[in-house]
C-alpha positions as a printed Julia matrix, in Angstrom:
231×3 Matrix{Float64}:
  23.96  -22.03    2.05
  21.3   -18.88    1.8
  20.02  -19.0    -1.45
  19.69  -15.23   -3.1
  17.99  -14.33   -6.26
  19.5   -11.3    -8.31
  17.35   -9.87  -10.64
  19.32   -7.23  -12.84
  20.02   -6.96  -16.47
  23.26   -5.21  -15.81
  25.36   -8.41  -16.6
  28.71   -6.69  -15.27
  27.22   -5.9   -11.99
  25.3    -8.98  -11.45
  28.97  -10.71  -12.06
  30.56   -8.61   -9.67
  27.43   -8.42   -6.93
  27.38  -12.56   -7.46
  31.08  -13.26   -6.72
  31.08  -10.88   -3.69
  28.0   -12.95   -2.38
  29.29  -16.27   -2.9
  32.67  -15.03   -0.93
  29.96  -14.17    2.0
  28.44  -17.73    1.98
  25.6   -16.93   -0.14
  24.28  -18.97   -2.98
  22.93  -16.89   -5.63
  20.96  -17.27   -8.68
  20.99  -14.38  -11.47
  18.19  -13.62  -14.17
  18.41  -10.44  -16.52
  14.47   -9.73  -17.08
  11.58   -9.3   -15.02
   9.62  -12.22  -16.19
  12.23  -14.45  -15.52
  12.76  -12.72  -11.99
   9.01  -13.17  -11.07
   9.02  -16.9   -12.36
  12.12  -17.73  -10.27
  10.91  -15.98   -7.24
   7.68  -17.81   -6.77
   8.85  -21.2    -7.8
  11.93  -21.95   -5.74
  12.94  -21.71   -2.18
  15.18  -18.36   -2.05
  15.57  -16.5     1.34
  15.49  -13.17   -0.36
  15.19  -11.46   -4.07
  17.43   -8.57   -5.1
  15.31   -6.79   -7.63
  16.5    -3.8    -9.93
  13.48   -1.15  -10.88
  14.37   -0.9   -14.46
  14.66   -3.9   -16.29
  13.69   -4.98  -19.96
  10.19   -6.75  -20.56
   8.7    -6.33  -17.24
   9.58   -3.45  -14.89
  11.13   -4.22  -11.29
   7.67   -2.33   -9.78
   5.61   -4.73  -11.88
   7.83   -7.64  -10.94
   7.68   -6.77   -7.28
   3.46   -6.66   -7.41
   3.44   -9.92   -9.29
   5.67  -11.58   -6.79
   4.05  -10.14   -3.66
   0.77  -11.37   -4.83
   2.09  -15.12   -4.41
   4.99  -14.66   -2.05
   6.05  -13.13    1.09
   9.86  -13.73    0.24
  12.1   -10.57    1.45
  12.75   -8.29   -1.5
  15.53   -5.74   -1.5
  15.12   -3.1    -4.42
  18.14   -1.51   -6.33
  16.72    2.32   -7.2
  18.49    4.7    -9.2
  20.11    7.3    -6.98
  17.85   10.11   -6.16
  14.68    8.58   -7.43
  12.71    8.99   -4.25
   9.36    7.88   -6.27
  10.46    4.47   -6.97
  11.5     3.96   -3.55
   8.33    5.05   -2.06
   6.09    3.02   -4.2
   8.24   -0.27   -3.94
   8.46    0.26    0.01
   4.59    0.74   -0.13
   4.23   -2.16   -2.28
   5.86   -4.85   -0.22
   9.45   -4.16   -0.7
  11.34   -4.69    2.38
  14.25   -2.27    1.89
  16.16   -0.57   -0.98
  19.53    0.24   -2.15
  20.53    3.21   -4.46
  22.86    2.14   -7.47
  25.51    2.49   -7.68
  26.34    0.49   -4.45
  29.22   -1.3    -3.16
  29.1    -5.13   -2.53
  29.49   -4.4     1.01
  26.53   -1.97    1.3
  24.67   -4.54   -0.59
  25.46   -7.62    1.76
  24.91   -5.53    4.6
  21.37   -4.53    3.52
  20.79   -8.19    2.89
  21.96   -9.56    6.43
  19.65   -6.72    7.9
  16.51   -7.95    6.1
  17.71  -11.57    6.87
  17.73  -10.69   10.6
  14.41   -8.83   10.64
  12.87  -12.06    8.84
  14.31  -14.55   11.3
  11.38  -16.39   13.03
   9.03  -15.95   10.06
   9.71  -19.26    8.29
  11.52  -19.71    4.89
   9.26  -19.59    1.62
   9.98  -23.21    1.47
   7.76  -24.45    3.73
   9.16  -23.71    7.23
   6.57  -23.2     9.71
   5.83  -19.5     9.85
   6.04  -17.29   12.96
   2.81  -17.44   14.97
   0.37  -14.61   14.64
   0.53  -11.7    16.88
  -2.59  -10.54   18.29
  -3.31   -7.29   20.43
  -7.07   -6.68   21.13
  -8.73   -6.98   17.75
  -5.96   -6.65   15.4
  -4.3    -9.7    14.35
  -1.12   -9.98   12.2
   0.54  -12.83   10.36
   4.23  -11.7     9.81
   5.27  -14.68    7.76
   2.56  -13.87    5.06
   2.34  -10.19    5.81
  -1.61  -10.59    6.49
  -3.58   -8.39    8.76
  -7.33   -8.73   10.22
  -8.81   -5.77   12.12
 -12.33   -7.44   14.17
 -12.26  -10.3    11.88
 -12.19   -8.63    8.86
  -9.11   -8.27    6.29
  -7.1    -5.37    6.72
  -5.53   -3.91    3.58
  -2.11   -2.57    4.54
   0.93   -1.36    2.41
   4.25   -2.97    2.94
   5.57    0.0     4.9
   2.42    0.4     6.85
   2.65   -3.36    8.11
   5.95   -2.81    9.23
   5.29    0.08   11.25
   1.78   -1.57   12.56
   4.04   -4.6    13.49
   6.54   -2.58   15.59
   3.7    -0.99   17.54
   1.75   -4.23   18.26
   5.3    -5.94   19.65
   5.16   -3.28   21.94
   1.64   -2.38   22.53
   0.47   -0.66   25.48
   3.95    1.15   25.36
   5.44    4.51   24.03
   7.56    3.71   21.12
   9.99    6.56   19.61
   9.97    7.42   16.11
  13.76    6.78   16.35
  13.27    2.91   17.53
   9.99    2.59   15.04
  12.56    3.63   12.33
  15.39    1.35   13.23
  13.07   -1.87   14.12
  10.93   -1.17   10.84
  13.53   -0.12    8.39
  16.78   -0.98   10.26
  17.92    2.42    9.76
  18.26    5.82   11.82
  15.67    8.43   11.66
  16.5    10.98    9.08
  16.48   14.58   10.21
  12.84   16.31    8.77
  11.9    12.74    7.59
   7.95   12.61    7.96
   7.18    9.38    6.4
   6.58    7.52    9.49
   4.01   10.18   10.81
   2.13    9.97    7.25
   1.86    6.56    7.12
   0.48    6.1    10.82
  -2.07    8.57    9.63
  -3.07    6.33    7.04
  -3.22    3.17    9.87
  -5.23    5.33   12.01
  -7.81    6.06    9.07
  -8.11    2.36    8.35
  -8.72    1.27   12.33
 -11.17    3.87   12.61
 -12.01    5.48   16.39
 -12.06    3.89   19.32
 -15.7     4.05   21.52
 -14.45    7.24   22.91
 -13.72    8.91   19.66
 -10.04    8.79   19.79
  -7.48    7.1    17.67
  -6.38    3.62   18.35
  -2.7     4.88   17.75
  -1.76    7.68   20.36
   0.95   10.09   20.08
   3.27   12.08   22.23
   4.66   15.22   20.56
   8.24   15.02   19.67
   8.48   11.33   21.23
   6.9     8.7    19.48
   3.63    6.84   19.18
   1.66    4.09   21.32
  -0.61    1.17   19.95
  -3.6     0.67   22.61
  -4.54   -2.53   23.41
  -7.86   -1.8    24.27
């Protein structure tokens, strides 16, 4: 069975979600505070962690930071509906997705399955072999551990930046529409007027620097999408 860690101090909600997840074939462990969540997440073989933002003893954001420092386990954040700041911070720190509360069990399961589909082939936290590195020119990505290197040096990327760059690297030399980037990186359609992809691509460009000809390594076609150049 696929093991899920559910970290939330709402006992009634965790009971409801646990029962539903169990009926869907998941093995669920629940804890009610951030410190216990961190300890469980980094010391056990979980396929995914569901982590609430607002918790006693240790916030979900701080718990996320500590887990990410030690593990690449997929993490789904539970956020207060409309709280865009926590969502953005969580995604930038390495969360894989978020679900606004209150959420239905069906929506949560759908998000979990989508994250697990994206993580297929990357290896489980318990020691299965990690996906082979992805290399495009001077760029090297290790999707299983979410590490990146550029010209032999470590490339510091936020969680969102890593997902976007991974999508472009897998389609290197080809134009990828922003709609396809959103679907592959975040498993959701691009919302109207959503500029998040553009903002993060701009940050990635700065980190990669310019090509010898002075142009960016990531080319854009106005209104269509982006393309990562191979050399």
